[in-house]
ZADO-1210 file (C-alpha; in nm, 4 decimals, padded with zeros to 6 digits):
<atoms>
<atom x="-01.4249" y="00.1934" z="-01.0355" code="MET" pos="1"/>
<atom x="-01.6348" y="00.0356" z="-00.7598" code="ILE" pos="2"/>
<atom x="-01.3544" y="-00.2035" z="-00.6632" code="MET" pos="3"/>
<atom x="-01.1101" y="00.0861" z="-00.6322" code="ASN" pos="4"/>
<atom x="-01.3573" y="00.2537" z="-00.3967" code="GLY" pos="5"/>
<atom x="-01.3790" y="-00.0640" z="-00.1868" code="VAL" pos="6"/>
<atom x="-01.0011" y="-00.0957" z="-00.1754" code="TYR" pos="7"/>
<atom x="-00.9696" y="00.2703" z="-00.0799" code="LEU" pos="8"/>
<atom x="-01.2188" y="00.2294" z="00.2063" code="VAL" pos="9"/>
<atom x="-01.0282" y="-00.0787" z="00.3275" code="LEU" pos="10"/>
<atom x="-00.7000" y="00.1124" z="00.3041" code="LEU" pos="11"/>
<atom x="-00.8302" y="00.4067" z="00.5071" code="LEU" pos="12"/>
<atom x="-00.9987" y="00.1822" z="00.7675" code="TRP" pos="13"/>
<atom x="-00.6900" y="-00.0351" z="00.8158" code="ALA" pos="14"/>
<atom x="-00.4574" y="00.2649" z="00.8339" code="ALA" pos="15"/>
<atom x="-00.6834" y="00.4224" z="01.0964" code="TRP" pos="16"/>
<atom x="-00.6794" y="00.0975" z="01.2962" code="CYS" pos="17"/>
<atom x="-00.2982" y="00.0880" z="01.2850" code="VAL" pos="18"/>
<atom x="-00.2438" y="00.4487" z="01.3915" code="PHE" pos="19"/>
<atom x="-00.5370" y="00.5040" z="01.6281" code="SER" pos="20"/>
<atom x="-00.4913" y="00.4836" z="02.0028" code="GLN" pos="21"/>
<atom x="-00.8568" y="00.3771" z="02.0383" code="ASN" pos="22"/>
<atom x="-00.7957" y="00.0393" z="01.8725" code="VAL" pos="23"/>
<atom x="-00.6470" y="-00.1971" z="02.1283" code="LYS" pos="24"/>
<atom x="-00.5769" y="-00.5086" z="01.9228" code="ASP" pos="25"/>
<atom x="-00.2181" y="-00.5609" z="02.0309" code="GLY" pos="26"/>
<atom x="00.0789" y="-00.6436" z="01.8144" code="VAL" pos="27"/>
<atom x="-00.0887" y="-00.9167" z="01.6085" code="PHE" pos="28"/>
<atom x="-00.3889" y="-00.6990" z="01.5360" code="GLY" pos="29"/>
<atom x="-00.1648" y="-00.4162" z="01.4178" code="ARG" pos="30"/>
<atom x="00.0286" y="-00.6579" z="01.1954" code="ILE" pos="31"/>
<atom x="-00.2933" y="-00.7870" z="01.0377" code="PHE" pos="32"/>
<atom x="-00.4279" y="-00.4340" z="00.9879" code="TYR" pos="33"/>
<atom x="-00.0946" y="-00.3342" z="00.8325" code="SER" pos="34"/>
<atom x="-00.1193" y="-00.6281" z="00.5913" code="ALA" pos="35"/>
<atom x="-00.4685" y="-00.5164" z="00.4928" code="ILE" pos="36"/>
<atom x="-00.3519" y="-00.1577" z="00.4387" code="ALA" pos="37"/>
<atom x="-00.0531" y="-00.2622" z="00.2276" code="ILE" pos="38"/>
<atom x="-00.2568" y="-00.5075" z="00.0181" code="ALA" pos="39"/>
<atom x="-00.5315" y="-00.2506" z="-00.0416" code="ALA" pos="40"/>
<atom x="-00.2696" y="00.0101" z="-00.1349" code="PHE" pos="41"/>
<atom x="-00.1157" y="-00.2316" z="-00.3859" code="ALA" pos="42"/>
<atom x="-00.4578" y="-00.3110" z="-00.5312" code="ALA" pos="43"/>
<atom x="-00.5473" y="00.0566" z="-00.5753" code="VAL" pos="44"/>
<atom x="-00.2240" y="00.1654" z="-00.7384" code="PHE" pos="45"/>
<atom x="-00.1396" y="-00.1403" z="-00.9510" code="SER" pos="46"/>
<atom x="-00.2745" y="-00.2340" z="-01.2919" code="ASP" pos="47"/>
<atom x="-00.1295" y="-00.5860" z="-01.3105" code="HIS" pos="48"/>
<atom x="-00.3615" y="-00.8853" z="-01.2799" code="ALA" pos="49"/>
<atom x="-00.1084" y="-01.0816" z="-01.0742" code="VAL" pos="50"/>
<atom x="-00.0866" y="-00.8036" z="-00.8166" code="THR" pos="51"/>
<atom x="-00.4634" y="-00.7789" z="-00.7962" code="MET" pos="52"/>
<atom x="-00.5093" y="-01.1512" z="-00.7347" code="SER" pos="53"/>
<atom x="-00.2312" y="-01.1578" z="-00.4734" code="ARG" pos="54"/>
<atom x="-00.3785" y="-00.8506" z="-00.3018" code="SER" pos="55"/>
<atom x="-00.7187" y="-01.0173" z="-00.2881" code="ASN" pos="56"/>
<atom x="-00.5641" y="-01.3305" z="-00.1345" code="GLN" pos="57"/>
<atom x="-00.3790" y="-01.1274" z="00.1280" code="ILE" pos="58"/>
<atom x="-00.6926" y="-00.9268" z="00.2115" code="LEU" pos="59"/>
<atom x="-00.9001" y="-01.2402" z="00.2627" code="VAL" pos="60"/>
<atom x="-00.6356" y="-01.4081" z="00.4798" code="VAL" pos="61"/>
<atom x="-00.5695" y="-01.0961" z="00.6905" code="ALA" pos="62"/>
<atom x="-00.9400" y="-01.0316" z="00.7543" code="VAL" pos="63"/>
<atom x="-00.9844" y="-01.4003" z="00.8443" code="ALA" pos="64"/>
<atom x="-00.6898" y="-01.3770" z="01.0859" code="CYS" pos="65"/>
<atom x="-00.8455" y="-01.0736" z="01.2530" code="ILE" pos="66"/>
<atom x="-01.1712" y="-01.2682" z="01.2882" code="GLY" pos="67"/>
<atom x="-00.9927" y="-01.5698" z="01.4387" code="VAL" pos="68"/>
<atom x="-00.7997" y="-01.3423" z="01.6763" code="ARG" pos="69"/>
<atom x="-01.1246" y="-01.1779" z="01.7853" code="HIS" pos="70"/>
<atom x="-01.2889" y="-01.5177" z="01.8441" code="PHE" pos="71"/>
<atom x="-00.9929" y="-01.6515" z="02.0453" code="VAL" pos="72"/>
<atom x="-00.9647" y="-01.3372" z="02.2576" code="MET" pos="73"/>
<atom x="-01.3398" y="-01.3419" z="02.3265" code="LYS" pos="74"/>
<atom x="-01.3152" y="-01.7025" z="02.4458" code="LEU" pos="75"/>
<atom x="-01.0047" y="-01.6259" z="02.6526" code="TYR" pos="76"/>
<atom x="-01.1610" y="-01.3221" z="02.8175" code="ASN" pos="77"/>
<atom x="-01.4843" y="-01.5068" z="02.8968" code="SER" pos="78"/>
<atom x="-01.2977" y="-01.7849" z="03.0835" code="HIS" pos="79"/>
<atom x="-01.0622" y="-01.5570" z="03.2732" code="ARG" pos="80"/>
<atom x="-01.1248" y="-01.4869" z="03.6389" code="LYS" pos="81"/>
<atom x="-01.2529" y="-01.1361" z="03.7094" code="PRO" pos="82"/>
<atom x="-01.0132" y="-00.8978" z="03.8783" code="ARG" pos="83"/>
<atom x="-01.0962" y="-00.7799" z="04.2263" code="ILE" pos="84"/>
</atoms>
């Protein structure tokens, strides 16, 4: 029950990030958020153990990719020359 609630929160958050104009993560960010939304959807509506383990793997990898993207973009933006 608790895990379904967590998956549902992840699904709603990732779907909001994909469809919101306020989130400016580019194409790769939208792809990663879409992967999170699809994996969370599969985890909520599936009863098979194989699907649950694969969904968990995809969620971990997609969230890690978003973290790496954030880190790289922060480094890139800190070394870029300011616009005049």
